[in-house]
N, C-alpha and C positions, 0 to 999 in steps of 0.2 A: 515565601509561594507556599498555600498549605494546605492543607485536607485531616479528615480526623486521621491517626493512626490508631493503626488494628497490634494492642501490645504483644498479641500469642504469636505472631508471626514477626519473625526477628531478620526480615531481610523485605524492603519496598521491591525488587528488582531481580528474574530468575529467570538468565539466557539460557533458552535450552535449544539443544544443537550450538550449544560455543565451537562445535572443533570444524563446525561447515564454512564456506566458502565469508557466506555475506555472515556469518555468527558468529568467525573472527571477524571480522571488521568494525563488529559492532561490540565490541569485548572490549575494545582495541581503541576503540574511542567513548568506550563509559571510563574505561580505565584513562587515558588523557583528560579526562575532563575531571570525574566522578575518586579518583585514585583506587587502587588494589589493596587497599590494609583490610577491608573489611567490614570499615567503620566511615567509610563515605565522607574520606576527606580528602580532597583532589583540591583543584585548581579553582574549582566554581564554590562558592561561599557554600552552599545551598548543602545539604548533608543527603548523600542518596547510599541506603546498604544494598550491593548487588551483589549476585554470583554468580556461578556457572553452571551449568547439568548436560549430561551427556550417557548415552552407552558405554563410553566407552576410558574410564576410570585411567589406564594409560597415557592415552590423548586428549583428554582432560590436564592432566599433569603436565603432562611435556610442554602445551598451550599455556599454562601456566606459566611457565620458568621465561617461556620468550619475555611476559608480559613484566618483567621485572623483579627482582628482588624481594622488593614490600608483597609481592604476588602471593609468598609462600601463604598469606591471612587469607586468600581470596576464597568464601566458601564455594565448595565444589558437591550436587548434590549428582549422585548415582542414579540412570534413569532410563529405561531401553521404552521408545514413544507407542510399544504395544501393549505394554504391561500399566495396565491400572489399577495395581498397590504400589506403581511409582509412580506415579502419576502424581499419586492422592499426597507423596508422601511431598513434591516436590509444592504442589499447591497449600502443601501445610505451614508450610513457611516461604511463601512471601506472598505479600499483597498484588502482582502482576506478573502475568510472563510472558515473556519474549518469547515466541515460535518460529525458530527460520528453518524448521527443520519438514525439509519437501520430497518432491510433492505434497502437497498439502490430502491432496484428493486419495492420494495414496500411506500415508502415513501422520497425518493430523489430526484427525477425526478422535481418536481418546477421548486425545489432552481437549481439546477443547470438552468434552460429554463429562470429565471431569471438573474440570472449570466451572461448566455453568451450576455441576449437583455439587460445587462446594462455596460458589460465592467467590472468586476469584477470576477476576480482571485477568485481560491477556487483549495481545496487541499479538496481529504478524504482518507481515510482507506479502501476500497470496496476489495472487493475479488468476487463478483459475476461479471463473464463475459460475461453474455448474457447482463448483462443492462449496461456496460460499451459499447458493439458494438450496443445497441441503441441508447446513448446519442451519440456514434460520428455521426452518420447515418444522425441522426434526426437535431444533433444544432449545429455539425463540422463548415458550411459554414456560422453563423451564429457567431457564435465563432471570428472566423478570419477576421467579418469584424467589430465584436463591441469592441476589441482587450481583450475581456475574455482570458485570460490563463486556462483553465480546466487540475487539473493536476489527476489523478483516481492513486487510490494504493497506497500512502506515508505512507503503515505500512510494518510490516516485509513479506508484501504481499503491495508493491515489490519492497522496497529500496533496501535492499542487494543484488536482486535479480541481479536487472535492472543498478545499481551501480556500482555492484561486474563486469559485465559483463566491462563497460564500464570505469572501474580502470582496471578487465585485458588487454583492448586492446592497453589504455594508457603506459599499462609496455610494450605490446609487441612490438607498434611501436619506443619504446625506447633500447628495447634492441635485438628488429630483423630488425629494419626498414619497418616494416608491421604490417598487422592488422590478425588477427587472423580468418578463415572461421570457427572453431567448435571450441563450448564453452561447455563446460558439468558445470555444479553444481554440485556439492555431501552435504550434510549433514554429517559431520564428528561428529558432536552430538548435543546433545538442550535436552534442558531440559523447560517444558512450562504449560502450560494451559487451558482450554479452553471456553468462556465465553457464555452466555444466549441468547449474541447479535447474536455470530458468525453461531451457532446453528440454529436460527431460520433463519439466512442468507442464509445456506447450504439447513434448510428443505423448505423453500420456493423454492430456485434452485430448490429442489428435485419432490417439489408439480409441476412448469412449466415444468418440463421434463415429467413427468408423461401424463403429458395432450394434450401436442405436439412434434411430433415426427421429427416436423422439429428444433424444438429446438436439439433436442437431436442430429442430424446431426452437426447445430452449432459448441455446444457444442465438440465434437469429432475432429473438426477441429481446430489444433492450428495458423493458420493465421487468422481465424475470428473479429480478432479485428483490423487486416492490414485493408492498401487500397485497394477498388478490384480490381485494376489491379496488384500485387506484384508478382510476380516474384518464385515463391516454388521451393521453393530446394529439389527436388525427397528425399533427403537422413535427410529430419528432422523426426525425430520422436521424440513419447516419450516412457518414460519406464514403463510398463506398469505391466511386468513380474520380478522374480525373473531372476537375473543375473548374472555371473560374467563383471571383471567392468578391462578393462586394466589400468584407470588411477587409480585405487586405489591398482589398482591387493589386491581384495575384495569382497566380496555380495555385490547386493545392489537390491535395492526393490521400487517400487514407492512413490514418494512423496505428498503427499495429496496436496501438497500447486503449484504446478509442473501445472496443466492446468492454473491460473493467471500469474505464476510468469513466463513459456513459451509465454503467451499470448503478457507479456507486452513483454518483451527481442527481440521477436520476432518485436512484433510495432518497436519499438527502431533504427529496425536494418532497416525498410522498411523507414522511418522517419529520417534518420540522416545517409547512411550504414554504418554498420564497413565493410563488402566483399562481394560483386555480390549472392557467394554461399555460404552463413551463417545460418550454423545451429545449432539451442541450447538445452540442456533439461536437467533436474534433477533428483535425484534419492538418497535416504538416502542409506550412506555406513551401513551396518548390523556387517561387522566383515570378517572373514574366516574359510574354513573349513567347517563344523557340522556346528557349533553355529549363522554360518553366512550366510549359506543358507537358516538352519531354519529361520531366522527373514526376510531374504529375501524373504520367500514364505508363513509368514504370513501375509507382508504386502501386496503381491499382493492378497492373501486371503482376505485379507480387502475391497482390492478395490472391486475386484469383487460381496463380499454380498452387498456393496451398490449399485451395478448398480440391481444387482438381487433384493432390498426393490423395487428402482421407480416405479417394477409391480403391487404393493399393494400402492396404497394410505392408505387406514386403518389403516395400519402398519409402515404407515409413521405420520398419525395422534397419534397413539397408543404411536410411541419415543415421541413422541411432549408433548401430551400431562401428561405422567405416570413416565419417565424415564427419562430425555433428562433436562438439568438448561434451567432456563428463561430469558429473558430481565431480564439485570437488575445485576442477579448475575456472578459470576466472579472468579479466580484464589485470597487469602488473601492478603497479604501486603506483608506476610511474605512468601507463597511463590513465588508470584512476583520476590523479593528481589534474589530466591537462582535461580530460569531461566536464562539461556543462551544461545546462540549458536555459533554454530564455523563454516563455509561453505567452504568449497573449491573448486576453480576455474579450469575447466583445460581445458587450449588451446592451439587450432595447428596451425599453417599456413597451404596454401594452399603449399609449398614446406616441410609439416611437421619438422618443426624449434615449438621446447616449451614451452608455460610460463604457469605460475600458482600461483594463491593468492591466502588469506586467510583474509577472512571475519567476525568475531566473535563483538559479542556485551552480554553483562551484562547487564539479567533483563531476567524477563519472552520475550521470544520473540512478542507474538501477543500483547502483553497488555504496565506490564513497558518499554519496549524499544519500542514495536509501536506508545506509548505519547511523545519519546523523538523525534522520527522518526518523527513524524507525525508534529509535533510543529514547529524544525528547516525545513522541508522544506518549511512549512506557511512563517517562516523569512523569510528566504531565498530569494523566492517569491520576498516577503515584497519587500528586505533590498539591494538585492543583483542583482537583475537578470530583468534590466529596458526593459522597452516593447519599447523600441529600439531597445532593446535587443535577446530580441524573442516574435513576436508578437503575436497574439490572436488564437487561436487556442486546438483542445486536442492533451495534450502536453504526455508524457510518466517522469520517473522522467529523465532518461536520456540523455532524448533530450532536459527538459530545466533544468537542472541545469547543474552542474560541478563541478570543486574541490575546487570551496567552499562551494557546502553544503557538499561532505567529512571532508574538513579541519571542519565545526562545530560540524556535525557526530563525533567527534574523542577528539575535545573540548568538546563538550556540552552533549554527549547524549553514551560515555562510548559505542565508536563505535571506530573495529579499523581494515585498512588497509592494507597489507600488502605483500606485493611480496612473495615469497617463494622460 
């Protein structure tokens, strides 16, 4: 696997925010796979030269020590998220920047700006749709001119959803000779925790919505990340209530990650259409009978409570200060190792032909597994997908990556994509 080299940049990947909760997981994974000697000498035969970046030299050096003696030679770059001069220095040294510095709406914009201005490729794990929309509208034309490939949401949000839909469409073409007009993702089973960083991003979104009625309208629009001239499908809908599902023959309820995943998949269809009347939604399978119905109604009620909280900024502050985990806190290594996810995708062609696929992964979805997905997305962007193949712009995972990323995820990230 190889893409054209950039001899003027001495690194393939820099992890910015390396001492954050997820940043550490990404670095530990890269160290295990590609080594820490600064030369990309690891257990995988391909060479990936990577380094770490952040604003605290003390924290970075302490973290390097935890990676082992060989990490003495791991490149370190000091950079403050608010300093464009620091970020320019960062971009001058690496072909791809992984950003784990969130909430992105508060701290992520300067790096995106510098990446698009310098033609530097970029991946993150944001689940903040309002910020993604803002970045696209502000910098998309610049990225197209400079050659920067900006790929948001390369973790559990939204690689399984986006690449799972892409994989299903490939199977539909093989099985039926046509793509599916409708795709539904159902969370069959999952186990995972939540970190303070994720909570901080969610709380910031709630705060923004509470003071901005226009943002509330944007968040209600599943097409908000798509080009303005997108043709909307009148049948597009999100699952916000408990309901019976014909795909699983049981009850389903709202999936908390659907607001970002649905936007990402719909943007993929807008950039590289699967079908002119395409629709997509996500939900959690809660089972059959009375128990399944109760579980689905609890999920729906939880969503309504979240919407109610938006009316009370003081309650948001109370939760933030007294109840919820703080940035830097998250699931223990033991809890992360016990996590998993099992997602089912059900597709229907315009003529009623069916296809179903499964996307499963081992490890806490939002953390252990996300670190692997984000890392392999960055490696694929650096080594697999040349700029001649995919030019600059704001891409989704499914429009910039292909079977080469799926191969990586199956080989190196404990994930499985399979036809059912």
